[in-house]
N, C-alpha and C positions, 0 to 999 in steps of 0.2 A: 264441482265437475270440472275436468280440463279443458283445454282447449288445444285441437288440434289441429293443424296450417299445413296441409298438402301442397307441395311446391314441386317446381323444378326449377334447375340455373335459368340464368339468363331473362327471366319470366318478368317484366316492369312491375304486373299488377299483385306478383308475388312478393315482391318488395317491398312495394306500397301497401299491401297488407299487414306484411312483418312489422314495418316501420310503425303504422298504427294502432297495432297490438301491444308493442314495446311503448309508444308514447303515451298510453292508457295503463299501464303497469298490469296488461294482462298477461299472467305466464301461460305460455303455450308450450308444444313440441313440435317440432315442423320436422316433418316427414317429407324427404326427397325420392317422389313418384320412379324418379330415372334410376334410384338405386334399390328400388324397394317393388319387386313385382307382385307380392301380394296385398301390398296396398294400393298398388294400382289396378288389381282385380277387382278389392273392393270398392273404390271409388267409381271403377267402370259400371260395375253392380248396381250401385245407386244410382246412376242414371247422369253419372257425370262425364265430359269429355272436354274439358278445360281446366285450366288451375288457374288462380290457387283456388282449393276447395276448403274452407273453413267446418269443422264439426264441434259444437259445442252442446253435449249433451243430447237429446232429441233434435235439436236445430242444426241446419247444416245448409251452405250455400256455396254457390263459385261467383269468382270475380272479387273484385275490390268493390268492396260494400261498406264506407265508412259508416251510415245511417246501425247497418246490423252491429258492428263492432262497437259503438255506442250503447247498444240494448246490452251488452253481454254484463251480468253479473255474477260474481265468484261467492 
């Protein structure tokens, strides 16, 4: 299962999440919501109003959550 990181520029929590994923050697695809309106609509339809949003299979969350990142198994 892949990890998708929905982000935006100049977002401190987004940068921290990206760093944590890289430190754990977890491959991910970053999607800039300021550039992808379709992805933004999808995230909003999931009930999210802030970034980052991390999606891994059936799991998803918003914000910098190191405990959840540690639980990711590929």
